[in-house]
N, C-alpha and C positions, 0 to 999 in steps of 0.2 A: 562389556565395553562395546560402544557403538560409535559410528562416525559423528553423530550429533554431539555426543559428549566431547569428542576430540575437537570439533569445530568451536564449541563453547569455551573450552580451555584455551585454545589458541587465541580466540578473540579477547578473552579476559587478559591474557598476557600482553596482547598488543595494545589494549586500551587502558589498562591500569586499574580499572574498576569494573565490577560486575554490572553496575548500572549502565556505564558507557558501552560495555560489550553488548548488553541486551538491546540498547538503543541502536547500535550499529547493525545488529542482526534483525531488528524489528521483531523481537520476541519479548514476552513478558519476563521481567527481571527475576521474579520468584522461580519461574520454570528453569531459567539458566542456572541460578544458584543451586537449585535442587539437583540438576543434572551433574554439576561439578562435584557436589558433595557425594553423590552416588558413585561417581568414578573414584573419588578419594577412598571411600569405604571399600570399593571392590579391589583397589590396588593396595590398600593398607598403608598409604602414605599421605602426607599433607602436601598439596600442590602449591598452595598460596599462603602467605603470611600477611597479616595486617601491617600497613605502613601508612600512618596518618589517616587520611580519608580513603585511601586506595589499598591495593594489594600488590605484593611482589612475589615472584616465584621463589620457592624454596629450591635448594640444590636438586632434590628429587623432581620438583616441578619443571626445572629447566631441562632435565633429561627427557621427561615425558613430552614436553612441548616440542623439543627438537625432533623426536621420533614421530610425533603427531603431524608435524608439517610434512615430513617425508611420506607418511601414509596418505594424507589428504592429497598431496601432489600426485602420488601414484594412482589413486582412485580417479582423479580428474583426467590423467593421461589415458587410462584404460577406457573411460567413458568417451573420451575424444576419439579413440580408435573406432569405437562402436558407431559413432556419428558418421565418421568418414566412410565406413563400409556400407552402412545402410543407405546413406545419401537420400533419405526421405522418399523412397519410391514405393508407391502403392500402399501407403499406410494411413492410419486414422489417428487424429489427435483430438482428445476430449478436454475441453476447457470449461470449468465451472465458473459462473459469474453471477454477481448480484444483479438484481433488476435495474438498479440505478446506473451500473457500469456496463450493461450489455450494449448500449449504443457505442461506447468507446471501443469495445471489443469487435463488434460486427461492422461498425462503420469505418474503423481506422486500422486496427491491428490485423484482423483477418484478411481484408483485401490486400494489404501490403505484403503479408506473408504469402498469400496465394500467388502473387505475381512472381515471387522467388521460387516457390516450390508448388507448382500447380498440381502435382500428383498427390499431394497430401490432402485428405478430406478432414476438415475441421468440424467437429460436432460440438455444439454449444449445450452445456448442461445448465439450465436456468435454475437459480437458487434465490430464495426469498431474502436471505441476509448473509452476513459474514459467517455466522455459525453453521448455516446450511452448506456453504462452500467448504468449510473445514470438514464437515461430516462426509461430503461427497469424496473428498480427497482421502480421508481415512478409510473409507469403505472401498476404495479403488474404482469408484464410478467416474472419476476424472483424473487426468494426468497432471493438469495445472489448474490454478484458480486465479481469477482476477478479483481483488477485493481490497478493502481498507486495511491498513496496517496500524498497529501491530497485530500479530496473530499468536495463538498459543504456541508454547515452546516445542510441541511435537511436530511443528511444521517449519519448513525453511521458507524464508521470505527474501524476495528480490525487489527492492524499491524500484518503481517505474517512473512515477511522476508526483511531484508535490504541487498541489493546486492551492492558489490563494483565493479565499472568499473575500469578495469586495461588496461595498454598498453602492448600488446603482440608484440614483435619485434624481428628481427634478433639479435643475441647476439652482433654483431659488431656495432650496432647502438650507436652512441655516444650521450648521453643525460644525463642531470643532474638527480640524483636520491635522493629522490623521484621526480617524474617528475612534473614540473610546468605545469598546463593546457595550458598556453600560448605557450608551446613548440609544441603543435599540429598544430599551424598556419604554413601552408606551408609544413607540413609533408606528405609523401606519405603513403596513407592508403589503406588497403583492406576493402572495404565497401559493405554492403548489397545493393541489387539492388534498384535503385531509385523508389520511389512511394509505397514501401511496408512498413508493420508495423515495421520490424526490422530497416529499414533505418530511419524511423521517430524517433525511439528511439535514434539512434546514432546522427542524426541531432540535436535533442534536447540537447544532451550532448555537442555537438560542439558549439551550440548557447550560452549555459551557459558559456562555456570557452572563448567565443569571438574569436574562431579560424576558419579559413578556410583552410582545408587541400587540398592536391592534390589527386584525386581519381586514384590510381594505378590500382585497379581492382574493378569492381562492379558486384557482383553476390550473389544470394541467395543460392548457393551451399555450405551450411555451412560446410560440410565434407571436402571441399577443402581449406577452409580459412587458416588453419595452414600450409598446404603444400605450399601455396603461400608465407606465411611469412617466412618459412624455406628457400625458394628459393630466398629470398632477394627482393621480388617484392614490399614489403611495410609492414607497421605495422598494427595492428588490435586493435580496441577498443571493448572489450567484458567483460562479467561478470566473475569474478574469479571462482565462484562456478559452472560455466558451461564449464570450460576448463578441458577436460578429459586427454589429452596427451600433456604435455608441453616440451617434450624432443626436444632439438635443437632450442628452442626459449627462450627469456628472458621475464619474466613477472614482470612488474614494477607498483608500486602504484603511485597515484597522491598525491600531497600536494598543497592545501588541498584536502582531499579525495573526490572522485566523487562517490556518492552513489545514489541508487534508492530504495525507500521503496514501497513495494507492500503490499496489505492487502485485507481482505474480508470486504465487506461493505453491508449495507442493509438499507431499509427505516425504519423510526421511527414508526414501527408498531409491533404487536406481531408476533414473528417468529414461523413458524411451528416447531414441535419437531425435525424433521429430520434436519432442518437448524441449530438449536441449537447444535445438535449432531455433525454436520459437522464442525461448528465453533470450538467446543472443540477439535475435531480431528485435525483440521488444526493448531491450536495453539500448541498442543502437538507435532505435526510433526515439526513445526518451532523450538520449543525448542530443540528437539532431534538433529536437524541438526546443532545446534550451540554448542553442548556439545563436 
């Protein structure tokens, strides 16, 4: 028995389905189901019974969930005492991050956290992709990771920010609004350079949309992207919250919306006090950004 299994059981009880519980925890649904089944086998009891499209707790499950809530609350209280005692003095925090999200970490989160806890030294562990972040956390090379969600079930996920992908285009572009993702097929686009992390993000969006655009410009010179759009060379796929100057361009949403959820993740082990502090700071920052 472990804390991860207890968290999954409580989440399933709270949400009524394993699919909804997995979505709330930002873990893969098969991993959550497997962990619950393993706990049932270990305890020798059935915790959930089918009810329509969802599940309900069995009498034994109700007892387990009641005790699991107590155990998880106690763990959180104990870890909180550790945070209060350490107070982040003279410690190091290691954060793994994907290449595309490193500017978010080093340009926004780390400076804000440093102002609160100047004695903490943050070391950035650069990773090529989400799988590399997960590997760094499992190997103990990093305390936290900033990456796309969802993540495998052996990691805990804390959603930080949902980003909307929008179409930035010359005002004269004739397209239905909100834009159907299929409209991207054959559209002239300003794209990041092939082979880089930014291009990988956009390519993933295009694959989900089932669209193959025409590359009008391919460049990682981000400061020039909007200039090329204003010049009518093509449209741009990017994140609404990262558009600073939209004068002379049209910004259009997709329907259904195209979003990307990013979050802080960590292994299922006791976090250092500074990592818990950073998690709390990041969540607060995320909430403030949406007010």
